[in-house]
All heavy atoms as atom14 arrays in JSON, in Angstrom:
{
  "sequence": "MEKIKLTCPNCDNAVYIHHDDKLMEYFIKTEKVGHQCSKCETNVIINKTNVSYIDI",
  "atom14_mask": [
    [1, 1, 1, 1, 1, 1, 1, 1, 0, 0, 0, 0, 0, 0],
    [1, 1, 1, 1, 1, 1, 1, 1, 1, 0, 0, 0, 0, 0],
    [1, 1, 1, 1, 1, 1, 1, 1, 1, 0, 0, 0, 0, 0],
    [1, 1, 1, 1, 1, 1, 1, 1, 0, 0, 0, 0, 0, 0],
    [1, 1, 1, 1, 1, 1, 1, 1, 1, 0, 0, 0, 0, 0],
    [1, 1, 1, 1, 1, 1, 1, 1, 0, 0, 0, 0, 0, 0],
    [1, 1, 1, 1, 1, 1, 1, 0, 0, 0, 0, 0, 0, 0],
    [1, 1, 1, 1, 1, 1, 0, 0, 0, 0, 0, 0, 0, 0],
    [1, 1, 1, 1, 1, 1, 1, 0, 0, 0, 0, 0, 0, 0],
    [1, 1, 1, 1, 1, 1, 1, 1, 0, 0, 0, 0, 0, 0],
    [1, 1, 1, 1, 1, 1, 0, 0, 0, 0, 0, 0, 0, 0],
    [1, 1, 1, 1, 1, 1, 1, 1, 0, 0, 0, 0, 0, 0],
    [1, 1, 1, 1, 1, 1, 1, 1, 0, 0, 0, 0, 0, 0],
    [1, 1, 1, 1, 1, 0, 0, 0, 0, 0, 0, 0, 0, 0],
    [1, 1, 1, 1, 1, 1, 1, 0, 0, 0, 0, 0, 0, 0],
    [1, 1, 1, 1, 1, 1, 1, 1, 1, 1, 1, 1, 0, 0],
    [1, 1, 1, 1, 1, 1, 1, 1, 0, 0, 0, 0, 0, 0],
    [1, 1, 1, 1, 1, 1, 1, 1, 1, 1, 0, 0, 0, 0],
    [1, 1, 1, 1, 1, 1, 1, 1, 1, 1, 0, 0, 0, 0],
    [1, 1, 1, 1, 1, 1, 1, 1, 0, 0, 0, 0, 0, 0],
    [1, 1, 1, 1, 1, 1, 1, 1, 0, 0, 0, 0, 0, 0],
    [1, 1, 1, 1, 1, 1, 1, 1, 1, 0, 0, 0, 0, 0],
    [1, 1, 1, 1, 1, 1, 1, 1, 0, 0, 0, 0, 0, 0],
    [1, 1, 1, 1, 1, 1, 1, 1, 0, 0, 0, 0, 0, 0],
    [1, 1, 1, 1, 1, 1, 1, 1, 1, 0, 0, 0, 0, 0],
    [1, 1, 1, 1, 1, 1, 1, 1, 1, 1, 1, 1, 0, 0],
    [1, 1, 1, 1, 1, 1, 1, 1, 1, 1, 1, 0, 0, 0],
    [1, 1, 1, 1, 1, 1, 1, 1, 0, 0, 0, 0, 0, 0],
    [1, 1, 1, 1, 1, 1, 1, 1, 1, 0, 0, 0, 0, 0],
    [1, 1, 1, 1, 1, 1, 1, 0, 0, 0, 0, 0, 0, 0],
    [1, 1, 1, 1, 1, 1, 1, 1, 1, 0, 0, 0, 0, 0],
    [1, 1, 1, 1, 1, 1, 1, 1, 1, 0, 0, 0, 0, 0],
    [1, 1, 1, 1, 1, 1, 1, 0, 0, 0, 0, 0, 0, 0],
    [1, 1, 1, 1, 0, 0, 0, 0, 0, 0, 0, 0, 0, 0],
    [1, 1, 1, 1, 1, 1, 1, 1, 1, 1, 0, 0, 0, 0],
    [1, 1, 1, 1, 1, 1, 1, 1, 1, 0, 0, 0, 0, 0],
    [1, 1, 1, 1, 1, 1, 0, 0, 0, 0, 0, 0, 0, 0],
    [1, 1, 1, 1, 1, 1, 0, 0, 0, 0, 0, 0, 0, 0],
    [1, 1, 1, 1, 1, 1, 1, 1, 1, 0, 0, 0, 0, 0],
    [1, 1, 1, 1, 1, 1, 0, 0, 0, 0, 0, 0, 0, 0],
    [1, 1, 1, 1, 1, 1, 1, 1, 1, 0, 0, 0, 0, 0],
    [1, 1, 1, 1, 1, 1, 1, 0, 0, 0, 0, 0, 0, 0],
    [1, 1, 1, 1, 1, 1, 1, 1, 0, 0, 0, 0, 0, 0],
    [1, 1, 1, 1, 1, 1, 1, 0, 0, 0, 0, 0, 0, 0],
    [1, 1, 1, 1, 1, 1, 1, 1, 0, 0, 0, 0, 0, 0],
    [1, 1, 1, 1, 1, 1, 1, 1, 0, 0, 0, 0, 0, 0],
    [1, 1, 1, 1, 1, 1, 1, 1, 0, 0, 0, 0, 0, 0],
    [1, 1, 1, 1, 1, 1, 1, 1, 1, 0, 0, 0, 0, 0],
    [1, 1, 1, 1, 1, 1, 1, 0, 0, 0, 0, 0, 0, 0],
    [1, 1, 1, 1, 1, 1, 1, 1, 0, 0, 0, 0, 0, 0],
    [1, 1, 1, 1, 1, 1, 1, 0, 0, 0, 0, 0, 0, 0],
    [1, 1, 1, 1, 1, 1, 0, 0, 0, 0, 0, 0, 0, 0],
    [1, 1, 1, 1, 1, 1, 1, 1, 1, 1, 1, 1, 0, 0],
    [1, 1, 1, 1, 1, 1, 1, 1, 0, 0, 0, 0, 0, 0],
    [1, 1, 1, 1, 1, 1, 1, 1, 0, 0, 0, 0, 0, 0],
    [1, 1, 1, 1, 1, 1, 1, 1, 0, 0, 0, 0, 0, 0]
  ],
  "atom14_positions": [
    [[-38.65, -33.53, 16.52], [-37.82, -34.58, 15.95], [-38.66, -35.84, 15.8], [-39.51, -36.15, 16.62], [-36.63, -34.85, 16.86], [-35.75, -35.99, 16.36], [-34.42, -36.36, 17.5], [-33.08, -35.66, 16.58], [0.0, 0.0, 0.0], [0.0, 0.0, 0.0], [0.0, 0.0, 0.0], [0.0, 0.0, 0.0], [0.0, 0.0, 0.0], [0.0, 0.0, 0.0]],
    [[-38.43, -36.56, 14.74], [-39.16, -37.79, 14.51], [-38.2, -38.97, 14.47], [-37.07, -38.85, 14.04], [-39.93, -37.73, 13.19], [-41.09, -36.79, 13.22], [-41.84, -36.78, 11.92], [-41.19, -36.71, 10.86], [-43.06, -36.83, 11.96], [0.0, 0.0, 0.0], [0.0, 0.0, 0.0], [0.0, 0.0, 0.0], [0.0, 0.0, 0.0], [0.0, 0.0, 0.0]],
    [[-38.68, -40.08, 14.93], [-37.94, -41.31, 14.87], [-38.57, -42.13, 13.75], [-39.79, -42.15, 13.6], [-38.09, -42.05, 16.2], [-37.15, -43.18, 16.42], [-37.38, -43.76, 17.81], [-36.11, -44.38, 18.32], [-36.27, -44.95, 19.65], [0.0, 0.0, 0.0], [0.0, 0.0, 0.0], [0.0, 0.0, 0.0], [0.0, 0.0, 0.0], [0.0, 0.0, 0.0]],
    [[-37.78, -42.8, 12.97], [-38.28, -43.58, 11.85], [-38.25, -45.05, 12.23], [-37.25, -45.56, 12.71], [-37.45, -43.33, 10.58], [-37.61, -41.89, 10.12], [-37.89, -44.25, 9.45], [-36.43, -41.04, 10.39], [0.0, 0.0, 0.0], [0.0, 0.0, 0.0], [0.0, 0.0, 0.0], [0.0, 0.0, 0.0], [0.0, 0.0, 0.0], [0.0, 0.0, 0.0]],
    [[-39.36, -45.71, 12.01], [-39.46, -47.14, 12.29], [-39.48, -47.88, 10.97], [-40.34, -47.64, 10.12], [-40.75, -47.43, 13.06], [-41.0, -48.9, 13.3], [-42.35, -49.09, 13.97], [-42.73, -50.54, 14.02], [-44.11, -50.72, 14.52], [0.0, 0.0, 0.0], [0.0, 0.0, 0.0], [0.0, 0.0, 0.0], [0.0, 0.0, 0.0], [0.0, 0.0, 0.0]],
    [[-38.52, -48.77, 10.78], [-38.51, -49.65, 9.62], [-39.01, -51.01, 10.07], [-38.56, -51.53, 11.09], [-37.08, -49.83, 9.07], [-36.42, -48.65, 8.44], [-35.0, -49.01, 8.04], [-37.18, -48.21, 7.22], [0.0, 0.0, 0.0], [0.0, 0.0, 0.0], [0.0, 0.0, 0.0], [0.0, 0.0, 0.0], [0.0, 0.0, 0.0], [0.0, 0.0, 0.0]],
    [[-39.9, -51.59, 9.31], [-40.41, -52.91, 9.63], [-39.81, -53.93, 8.68], [-39.93, -53.79, 7.46], [-41.94, -52.94, 9.53], [-42.47, -51.91, 10.37], [-42.49, -54.28, 9.99], [0.0, 0.0, 0.0], [0.0, 0.0, 0.0], [0.0, 0.0, 0.0], [0.0, 0.0, 0.0], [0.0, 0.0, 0.0], [0.0, 0.0, 0.0], [0.0, 0.0, 0.0]],
    [[-39.17, -54.94, 9.22], [-38.55, -55.97, 8.41], [-39.63, -56.79, 7.7], [-40.55, -57.29, 8.35], [-37.69, -56.89, 9.28], [-36.92, -58.23, 8.36], [0.0, 0.0, 0.0], [0.0, 0.0, 0.0], [0.0, 0.0, 0.0], [0.0, 0.0, 0.0], [0.0, 0.0, 0.0], [0.0, 0.0, 0.0], [0.0, 0.0, 0.0], [0.0, 0.0, 0.0]],
    [[-39.54, -56.94, 6.38], [-40.56, -57.7, 5.65], [-40.5, -59.21, 5.92], [-41.47, -59.91, 5.7], [-40.26, -57.4, 4.18], [-38.82, -56.99, 4.16], [-38.54, -56.37, 5.49], [0.0, 0.0, 0.0], [0.0, 0.0, 0.0], [0.0, 0.0, 0.0], [0.0, 0.0, 0.0], [0.0, 0.0, 0.0], [0.0, 0.0, 0.0], [0.0, 0.0, 0.0]],
    [[-39.38, -59.69, 6.43], [-39.24, -61.13, 6.68], [-39.75, -61.57, 8.04], [-40.35, -62.63, 8.17], [-37.78, -61.56, 6.53], [-37.31, -61.5, 5.1], [-38.11, -61.49, 4.18], [-36.02, -61.42, 4.91], [0.0, 0.0, 0.0], [0.0, 0.0, 0.0], [0.0, 0.0, 0.0], [0.0, 0.0, 0.0], [0.0, 0.0, 0.0], [0.0, 0.0, 0.0]],
    [[-39.47, -60.77, 9.08], [-39.8, -61.22, 10.43], [-40.63, -60.22, 11.22], [-40.93, -60.44, 12.39], [-38.53, -61.57, 11.19], [-37.51, -60.15, 11.6], [0.0, 0.0, 0.0], [0.0, 0.0, 0.0], [0.0, 0.0, 0.0], [0.0, 0.0, 0.0], [0.0, 0.0, 0.0], [0.0, 0.0, 0.0], [0.0, 0.0, 0.0], [0.0, 0.0, 0.0]],
    [[-41.01, -59.08, 10.62], [-41.8, -58.03, 11.27], [-41.11, -57.37, 12.47], [-41.74, -56.69, 13.27], [-43.18, -58.54, 11.7], [-44.08, -58.81, 10.51], [-43.93, -58.11, 9.49], [-44.92, -59.72, 10.6], [0.0, 0.0, 0.0], [0.0, 0.0, 0.0], [0.0, 0.0, 0.0], [0.0, 0.0, 0.0], [0.0, 0.0, 0.0], [0.0, 0.0, 0.0]],
    [[-39.81, -57.56, 12.59], [-39.03, -56.89, 13.63], [-38.93, -55.4, 13.28], [-38.89, -55.02, 12.12], [-37.64, -57.5, 13.72], [-36.84, -56.96, 14.88], [-37.33, -56.84, 15.98], [-35.59, -56.63, 14.61], [0.0, 0.0, 0.0], [0.0, 0.0, 0.0], [0.0, 0.0, 0.0], [0.0, 0.0, 0.0], [0.0, 0.0, 0.0], [0.0, 0.0, 0.0]],
    [[-38.9, -54.55, 14.3], [-38.79, -53.11, 14.07], [-37.34, -52.66, 14.21], [-36.64, -53.06, 15.12], [-39.65, -52.36, 15.06], [0.0, 0.0, 0.0], [0.0, 0.0, 0.0], [0.0, 0.0, 0.0], [0.0, 0.0, 0.0], [0.0, 0.0, 0.0], [0.0, 0.0, 0.0], [0.0, 0.0, 0.0], [0.0, 0.0, 0.0], [0.0, 0.0, 0.0]],
    [[-36.89, -51.83, 13.28], [-35.57, -51.22, 13.31], [-35.82, -49.71, 13.41], [-36.54, -49.15, 12.59], [-34.77, -51.54, 12.01], [-33.43, -50.86, 12.02], [-34.63, -53.03, 11.82], [0.0, 0.0, 0.0], [0.0, 0.0, 0.0], [0.0, 0.0, 0.0], [0.0, 0.0, 0.0], [0.0, 0.0, 0.0], [0.0, 0.0, 0.0], [0.0, 0.0, 0.0]],
    [[-35.26, -49.06, 14.43], [-35.49, -47.63, 14.64], [-34.25, -46.84, 14.24], [-33.14, -47.18, 14.62], [-35.82, -47.35, 16.11], [-37.13, -47.99, 16.51], [-37.16, -49.24, 17.12], [-38.33, -47.34, 16.25], [-38.37, -49.83, 17.47], [-39.54, -47.92, 16.6], [-39.55, -49.17, 17.21], [-40.74, -49.74, 17.55], [0.0, 0.0, 0.0], [0.0, 0.0, 0.0]],
    [[-34.47, -45.79, 13.44], [-33.36, -44.97, 12.94], [-33.74, -43.49, 13.04], [-34.91, -43.15, 13.17], [-32.99, -45.32, 11.49], [-34.19, -45.17, 10.56], [-32.41, -46.72, 11.4], [-33.88, -45.37, 9.09], [0.0, 0.0, 0.0], [0.0, 0.0, 0.0], [0.0, 0.0, 0.0], [0.0, 0.0, 0.0], [0.0, 0.0, 0.0], [0.0, 0.0, 0.0]],
    [[-32.74, -42.62, 12.96], [-32.94, -41.17, 12.92], [-32.25, -40.64, 11.67], [-31.08, -40.94, 11.44], [-32.3, -40.48, 14.13], [-32.96, -40.8, 15.42], [-34.07, -40.12, 15.86], [-32.68, -41.71, 16.37], [-34.44, -40.6, 17.03], [-33.6, -41.56, 17.37], [0.0, 0.0, 0.0], [0.0, 0.0, 0.0], [0.0, 0.0, 0.0], [0.0, 0.0, 0.0]],
    [[-32.97, -39.92, 10.85], [-32.39, -39.26, 9.67], [-33.12, -37.95, 9.43], [-34.29, -37.81, 9.77], [-32.49, -40.13, 8.42], [-31.5, -41.24, 8.35], [-30.15, -41.06, 8.37], [-31.68, -42.58, 8.26], [-29.53, -42.21, 8.28], [-30.43, -43.17, 8.23], [0.0, 0.0, 0.0], [0.0, 0.0, 0.0], [0.0, 0.0, 0.0], [0.0, 0.0, 0.0]],
    [[-32.46, -37.02, 8.79], [-33.06, -35.77, 8.38], [-34.19, -36.06, 7.38], [-34.12, -37.0, 6.6], [-31.97, -34.92, 7.72], [-32.51, -33.6, 7.22], [-32.91, -32.78, 8.06], [-32.52, -33.41, 6.0], [0.0, 0.0, 0.0], [0.0, 0.0, 0.0], [0.0, 0.0, 0.0], [0.0, 0.0, 0.0], [0.0, 0.0, 0.0], [0.0, 0.0, 0.0]],
    [[-35.25, -35.23, 7.39], [-36.41, -35.43, 6.5], [-36.02, -35.47, 5.03], [-36.51, -36.31, 4.27], [-37.46, -34.34, 6.72], [-38.2, -34.51, 8.03], [-38.16, -35.63, 8.6], [-38.81, -33.54, 8.51], [0.0, 0.0, 0.0], [0.0, 0.0, 0.0], [0.0, 0.0, 0.0], [0.0, 0.0, 0.0], [0.0, 0.0, 0.0], [0.0, 0.0, 0.0]],
    [[-35.17, -34.54, 4.61], [-34.75, -34.5, 3.2], [-33.99, -35.78, 2.82], [-34.17, -36.32, 1.74], [-33.88, -33.28, 2.91], [-34.6, -31.98, 3.06], [-35.51, -31.75, 1.88], [-36.16, -30.39, 1.98], [-37.24, -30.22, 1.06], [0.0, 0.0, 0.0], [0.0, 0.0, 0.0], [0.0, 0.0, 0.0], [0.0, 0.0, 0.0], [0.0, 0.0, 0.0]],
    [[-33.16, -36.24, 3.72], [-32.4, -37.47, 3.48], [-33.35, -38.67, 3.39], [-33.21, -39.52, 2.52], [-31.38, -37.66, 4.6], [-30.23, -38.62, 4.36], [-29.48, -38.29, 3.09], [-29.29, -38.6, 5.55], [0.0, 0.0, 0.0], [0.0, 0.0, 0.0], [0.0, 0.0, 0.0], [0.0, 0.0, 0.0], [0.0, 0.0, 0.0], [0.0, 0.0, 0.0]],
    [[-34.34, -38.72, 4.27], [-35.32, -39.82, 4.24], [-36.1, -39.81, 2.94], [-36.35, -40.85, 2.35], [-36.27, -39.73, 5.42], [-35.75, -40.32, 6.7], [-35.15, -42.02, 6.56], [-36.65, -42.89, 6.16], [0.0, 0.0, 0.0], [0.0, 0.0, 0.0], [0.0, 0.0, 0.0], [0.0, 0.0, 0.0], [0.0, 0.0, 0.0], [0.0, 0.0, 0.0]],
    [[-36.49, -38.63, 2.47], [-37.21, -38.53, 1.19], [-36.37, -39.12, 0.07], [-36.87, -39.85, -0.78], [-37.54, -37.07, 0.87], [-38.66, -36.51, 1.69], [-38.9, -35.03, 1.4], [-38.59, -34.57, 0.27], [-39.38, -34.34, 2.31], [0.0, 0.0, 0.0], [0.0, 0.0, 0.0], [0.0, 0.0, 0.0], [0.0, 0.0, 0.0], [0.0, 0.0, 0.0]],
    [[-35.08, -38.81, 0.07], [-34.17, -39.34, -0.93], [-34.06, -40.87, -0.82], [-34.14, -41.58, -1.81], [-32.78, -38.7, -0.79], [-31.74, -39.3, -1.68], [-31.72, -39.02, -3.05], [-30.78, -40.17, -1.18], [-30.78, -39.58, -3.89], [-29.83, -40.73, -2.01], [-29.82, -40.43, -3.36], [-28.9, -41.01, -4.17], [0.0, 0.0, 0.0], [0.0, 0.0, 0.0]],
    [[-33.9, -41.37, 0.4], [-33.79, -42.82, 0.61], [-35.04, -43.54, 0.12], [-34.96, -44.58, -0.53], [-33.59, -43.14, 2.1], [-32.25, -42.76, 2.65], [-32.06, -42.68, 4.02], [-31.17, -42.51, 1.83], [-30.83, -42.35, 4.56], [-29.92, -42.16, 2.35], [-29.75, -42.09, 3.72], [0.0, 0.0, 0.0], [0.0, 0.0, 0.0], [0.0, 0.0, 0.0]],
    [[-36.21, -42.99, 0.45], [-37.48, -43.62, 0.05], [-37.62, -43.6, -1.46], [-38.06, -44.57, -2.07], [-38.67, -42.91, 0.74], [-38.66, -43.23, 2.24], [-39.99, -43.33, 0.12], [-39.63, -42.4, 3.06], [0.0, 0.0, 0.0], [0.0, 0.0, 0.0], [0.0, 0.0, 0.0], [0.0, 0.0, 0.0], [0.0, 0.0, 0.0], [0.0, 0.0, 0.0]],
    [[-37.22, -42.49, -2.08], [-37.35, -42.36, -3.53], [-36.43, -43.33, -4.28], [-36.83, -43.96, -5.25], [-37.0, -40.92, -3.93], [-37.73, -40.43, -5.15], [-37.32, -39.01, -5.51], [-37.92, -38.01, -4.54], [-37.64, -36.62, -4.93], [0.0, 0.0, 0.0], [0.0, 0.0, 0.0], [0.0, 0.0, 0.0], [0.0, 0.0, 0.0], [0.0, 0.0, 0.0]],
    [[-35.2, -43.49, -3.79], [-34.25, -44.33, -4.51], [-34.39, -45.81, -4.19], [-34.05, -46.65, -5.01], [-32.79, -43.92, -4.18], [-32.57, -44.05, -2.79], [-32.51, -42.51, -4.63], [0.0, 0.0, 0.0], [0.0, 0.0, 0.0], [0.0, 0.0, 0.0], [0.0, 0.0, 0.0], [0.0, 0.0, 0.0], [0.0, 0.0, 0.0], [0.0, 0.0, 0.0]],
    [[-34.89, -46.14, -2.99], [-35.05, -47.53, -2.55], [-33.75, -48.34, -2.68], [-33.75, -49.5, -3.06], [-36.19, -48.23, -3.3], [-37.54, -47.63, -3.02], [-38.69, -48.43, -3.6], [-38.46, -49.51, -4.18], [-39.83, -47.96, -3.49], [0.0, 0.0, 0.0], [0.0, 0.0, 0.0], [0.0, 0.0, 0.0], [0.0, 0.0, 0.0], [0.0, 0.0, 0.0]],
    [[-32.62, -47.71, -2.34], [-31.33, -48.39, -2.42], [-30.58, -48.42, -1.1], [-29.53, -49.04, -1.01], [-30.45, -47.72, -3.49], [-30.98, -47.9, -4.88], [-30.05, -47.32, -5.91], [-30.62, -47.55, -7.29], [-29.79, -47.01, -8.34], [0.0, 0.0, 0.0], [0.0, 0.0, 0.0], [0.0, 0.0, 0.0], [0.0, 0.0, 0.0], [0.0, 0.0, 0.0]],
    [[-31.12, -47.75, -0.08], [-30.45, -47.68, 1.21], [-31.22, -48.56, 2.19], [-32.44, -48.56, 2.21], [-30.39, -46.23, 1.73], [-29.75, -46.16, 3.11], [-29.64, -45.36, 0.75], [0.0, 0.0, 0.0], [0.0, 0.0, 0.0], [0.0, 0.0, 0.0], [0.0, 0.0, 0.0], [0.0, 0.0, 0.0], [0.0, 0.0, 0.0], [0.0, 0.0, 0.0]],
    [[-30.48, -49.29, 3.0], [-31.14, -50.15, 3.97], [-30.39, -50.23, 5.27], [-29.29, -49.71, 5.41], [0.0, 0.0, 0.0], [0.0, 0.0, 0.0], [0.0, 0.0, 0.0], [0.0, 0.0, 0.0], [0.0, 0.0, 0.0], [0.0, 0.0, 0.0], [0.0, 0.0, 0.0], [0.0, 0.0, 0.0], [0.0, 0.0, 0.0], [0.0, 0.0, 0.0]],
    [[-31.02, -50.86, 6.24], [-30.43, -51.11, 7.54], [-30.62, -52.58, 7.87], [-31.65, -53.16, 7.53], [-31.08, -50.25, 8.62], [-30.69, -48.82, 8.55], [-29.58, -48.33, 9.18], [-31.24, -47.77, 7.9], [-29.47, -47.05, 8.93], [-30.47, -46.68, 8.15], [0.0, 0.0, 0.0], [0.0, 0.0, 0.0], [0.0, 0.0, 0.0], [0.0, 0.0, 0.0]],
    [[-29.67, -53.16, 8.53], [-29.75, -54.57, 8.86], [-30.71, -54.83, 10.01], [-30.68, -54.15, 11.03], [-28.37, -55.11, 9.23], [-28.34, -56.6, 9.39], [-26.93, -57.13, 9.57], [-26.01, -56.35, 9.83], [-26.75, -58.4, 9.43], [0.0, 0.0, 0.0], [0.0, 0.0, 0.0], [0.0, 0.0, 0.0], [0.0, 0.0, 0.0], [0.0, 0.0, 0.0]],
    [[-31.57, -55.83, 9.83], [-32.49, -56.24, 10.89], [-31.68, -56.95, 11.97], [-30.85, -57.81, 11.68], [-33.54, -57.19, 10.32], [-34.62, -57.91, 11.57], [0.0, 0.0, 0.0], [0.0, 0.0, 0.0], [0.0, 0.0, 0.0], [0.0, 0.0, 0.0], [0.0, 0.0, 0.0], [0.0, 0.0, 0.0], [0.0, 0.0, 0.0], [0.0, 0.0, 0.0]],
    [[-31.94, -56.59, 13.22], [-31.18, -57.19, 14.32], [-31.64, -58.61, 14.64], [-30.93, -59.37, 15.28], [-31.31, -56.32, 15.57], [-32.68, -56.19, 15.93], [0.0, 0.0, 0.0], [0.0, 0.0, 0.0], [0.0, 0.0, 0.0], [0.0, 0.0, 0.0], [0.0, 0.0, 0.0], [0.0, 0.0, 0.0], [0.0, 0.0, 0.0], [0.0, 0.0, 0.0]],
    [[-32.79, -58.98, 14.15], [-33.33, -60.31, 14.45], [-32.94, -61.35, 13.39], [-32.39, -62.39, 13.71], [-34.85, -60.23, 14.58], [-35.51, -61.48, 15.1], [-36.98, -61.22, 15.33], [-37.68, -62.46, 15.85], [-39.12, -62.22, 16.03], [0.0, 0.0, 0.0], [0.0, 0.0, 0.0], [0.0, 0.0, 0.0], [0.0, 0.0, 0.0], [0.0, 0.0, 0.0]],
    [[-33.24, -61.07, 12.12], [-32.98, -62.08, 11.08], [-31.82, -61.69, 10.16], [-31.51, -62.41, 9.22], [-34.24, -62.34, 10.26], [-34.72, -61.0, 9.15], [0.0, 0.0, 0.0], [0.0, 0.0, 0.0], [0.0, 0.0, 0.0], [0.0, 0.0, 0.0], [0.0, 0.0, 0.0], [0.0, 0.0, 0.0], [0.0, 0.0, 0.0], [0.0, 0.0, 0.0]],
    [[-31.22, -60.51, 10.4], [-30.06, -60.01, 9.66], [-30.32, -59.71, 8.18], [-29.41, -59.61, 7.39], [-28.87, -60.95, 9.83], [-28.44, -61.06, 11.28], [-27.2, -61.92, 11.48], [-26.65, -62.42, 10.5], [-26.79, -62.06, 12.65], [0.0, 0.0, 0.0], [0.0, 0.0, 0.0], [0.0, 0.0, 0.0], [0.0, 0.0, 0.0], [0.0, 0.0, 0.0]],
    [[-31.59, -59.55, 7.81], [-31.95, -59.14, 6.46], [-31.65, -57.66, 6.31], [-31.8, -56.89, 7.26], [-33.47, -59.36, 6.22], [-33.75, -60.74, 6.34], [-33.92, -58.86, 4.87], [0.0, 0.0, 0.0], [0.0, 0.0, 0.0], [0.0, 0.0, 0.0], [0.0, 0.0, 0.0], [0.0, 0.0, 0.0], [0.0, 0.0, 0.0], [0.0, 0.0, 0.0]],
    [[-31.24, -57.22, 5.12], [-31.06, -55.8, 4.85], [-32.43, -55.21, 4.53], [-33.02, -55.52, 3.5], [-30.09, -55.6, 3.68], [-29.72, -54.15, 3.51], [-29.67, -53.4, 4.47], [-29.45, -53.74, 2.29], [0.0, 0.0, 0.0], [0.0, 0.0, 0.0], [0.0, 0.0, 0.0], [0.0, 0.0, 0.0], [0.0, 0.0, 0.0], [0.0, 0.0, 0.0]],
    [[-32.96, -54.39, 5.43], [-34.28, -53.79, 5.26], [-34.14, -52.51, 4.45], [-33.59, -51.52, 4.91], [-34.93, -53.49, 6.64], [-36.32, -52.9, 6.44], [-34.98, -54.73, 7.5], [0.0, 0.0, 0.0], [0.0, 0.0, 0.0], [0.0, 0.0, 0.0], [0.0, 0.0, 0.0], [0.0, 0.0, 0.0], [0.0, 0.0, 0.0], [0.0, 0.0, 0.0]],
    [[-34.65, -52.54, 3.21], [-34.55, -51.39, 2.32], [-35.58, -50.34, 2.74], [-36.73, -50.66, 3.02], [-34.82, -51.82, 0.85], [-33.8, -52.85, 0.39], [-34.84, -50.61, -0.08], [-32.37, -52.37, 0.37], [0.0, 0.0, 0.0], [0.0, 0.0, 0.0], [0.0, 0.0, 0.0], [0.0, 0.0, 0.0], [0.0, 0.0, 0.0], [0.0, 0.0, 0.0]],
    [[-35.14, -49.09, 2.8], [-36.02, -47.99, 3.16], [-36.91, -47.68, 1.95], [-36.42, -47.26, 0.9], [-35.21, -46.74, 3.56], [-34.35, -47.05, 4.79], [-36.14, -45.57, 3.83], [-33.37, -45.96, 5.14], [0.0, 0.0, 0.0], [0.0, 0.0, 0.0], [0.0, 0.0, 0.0], [0.0, 0.0, 0.0], [0.0, 0.0, 0.0], [0.0, 0.0, 0.0]],
    [[-38.21, -47.94, 2.08], [-39.16, -47.61, 1.03], [-40.51, -47.27, 1.65], [-40.68, -47.31, 2.86], [-39.28, -48.75, 0.0], [-39.74, -50.05, 0.61], [-40.51, -50.07, 1.56], [-39.25, -51.15, 0.07], [0.0, 0.0, 0.0], [0.0, 0.0, 0.0], [0.0, 0.0, 0.0], [0.0, 0.0, 0.0], [0.0, 0.0, 0.0], [0.0, 0.0, 0.0]],
    [[-41.49, -46.92, 0.82], [-42.79, -46.47, 1.31], [-43.53, -47.53, 2.1], [-44.33, -47.22, 2.97], [-43.66, -46.02, 0.14], [-43.22, -44.75, -0.52], [-44.1, -44.4, -1.68], [-43.55, -43.2, -2.42], [-44.3, -42.91, -3.63], [0.0, 0.0, 0.0], [0.0, 0.0, 0.0], [0.0, 0.0, 0.0], [0.0, 0.0, 0.0], [0.0, 0.0, 0.0]],
    [[-43.32, -48.78, 1.8], [-44.1, -49.84, 2.45], [-43.63, -50.21, 3.85], [-44.4, -50.75, 4.62], [-44.13, -51.12, 1.59], [-42.8, -51.58, 1.39], [-44.79, -50.88, 0.25], [0.0, 0.0, 0.0], [0.0, 0.0, 0.0], [0.0, 0.0, 0.0], [0.0, 0.0, 0.0], [0.0, 0.0, 0.0], [0.0, 0.0, 0.0], [0.0, 0.0, 0.0]],
    [[-42.37, -49.92, 4.19], [-41.89, -50.35, 5.5], [-41.43, -49.21, 6.41], [-40.8, -49.45, 7.42], [-40.79, -51.41, 5.37], [-39.56, -50.9, 4.67], [-39.42, -49.71, 4.47], [-38.66, -51.79, 4.3], [0.0, 0.0, 0.0], [0.0, 0.0, 0.0], [0.0, 0.0, 0.0], [0.0, 0.0, 0.0], [0.0, 0.0, 0.0], [0.0, 0.0, 0.0]],
    [[-41.77, -47.96, 6.08], [-41.37, -46.81, 6.9], [-42.58, -46.24, 7.63], [-43.61, -46.02, 7.03], [-40.72, -45.71, 6.03], [-40.56, -44.42, 6.81], [-39.38, -46.16, 5.52], [0.0, 0.0, 0.0], [0.0, 0.0, 0.0], [0.0, 0.0, 0.0], [0.0, 0.0, 0.0], [0.0, 0.0, 0.0], [0.0, 0.0, 0.0], [0.0, 0.0, 0.0]],
    [[-42.41, -46.02, 8.93], [-43.41, -45.32, 9.75], [-42.68, -44.23, 10.51], [-41.53, -44.41, 10.91], [-44.05, -46.26, 10.76], [-44.55, -47.41, 10.15], [0.0, 0.0, 0.0], [0.0, 0.0, 0.0], [0.0, 0.0, 0.0], [0.0, 0.0, 0.0], [0.0, 0.0, 0.0], [0.0, 0.0, 0.0], [0.0, 0.0, 0.0], [0.0, 0.0, 0.0]],
    [[-43.36, -43.12, 10.74], [-42.77, -42.02, 11.51], [-43.39, -41.99, 12.9], [-44.59, -42.15, 13.05], [-43.0, -40.67, 10.82], [-42.19, -40.52, 9.57], [-42.69, -40.9, 8.34], [-40.9, -40.01, 9.62], [-41.92, -40.76, 7.18], [-40.13, -39.87, 8.48], [-40.66, -40.24, 7.27], [-39.91, -40.11, 6.13], [0.0, 0.0, 0.0], [0.0, 0.0, 0.0]],
    [[-42.56, -41.81, 13.9], [-43.0, -41.76, 15.28], [-42.55, -40.43, 15.87], [-41.36, -40.1, 15.82], [-42.39, -42.92, 16.09], [-42.76, -44.25, 15.46], [-42.82, -42.85, 17.54], [-41.96, -45.4, 16.03], [0.0, 0.0, 0.0], [0.0, 0.0, 0.0], [0.0, 0.0, 0.0], [0.0, 0.0, 0.0], [0.0, 0.0, 0.0], [0.0, 0.0, 0.0]],
    [[-43.46, -39.65, 16.44], [-43.09, -38.4, 17.09], [-42.49, -38.7, 18.44], [-43.02, -39.51, 19.2], [-44.31, -37.5, 17.29], [-44.78, -36.89, 15.99], [-43.92, -36.56, 15.16], [-46.0, -36.74, 15.8], [0.0, 0.0, 0.0], [0.0, 0.0, 0.0], [0.0, 0.0, 0.0], [0.0, 0.0, 0.0], [0.0, 0.0, 0.0], [0.0, 0.0, 0.0]],
    [[-41.33, -38.06, 18.74], [-40.72, -38.22, 20.06], [-40.45, -36.87, 20.67], [-40.46, -35.87, 20.02], [-39.41, -39.06, 20.01], [-38.42, -38.46, 19.03], [-39.74, -40.48, 19.66], [-37.06, -39.11, 19.08], [0.0, 0.0, 0.0], [0.0, 0.0, 0.0], [0.0, 0.0, 0.0], [0.0, 0.0, 0.0], [0.0, 0.0, 0.0], [0.0, 0.0, 0.0]]
  ]
}
């Protein structure tokens, strides 16, 4: 299982999420789905530039 780390472009805060690989591919491709940053409350869009995968 992998944990996905989203990095907020405004404040560099990390947002950690879990999604299926196929779903993540779709999110990255469409660049329309996001998660709210807990620090600055910006909607962090899931795309190639702010997604990192972490093995757990």
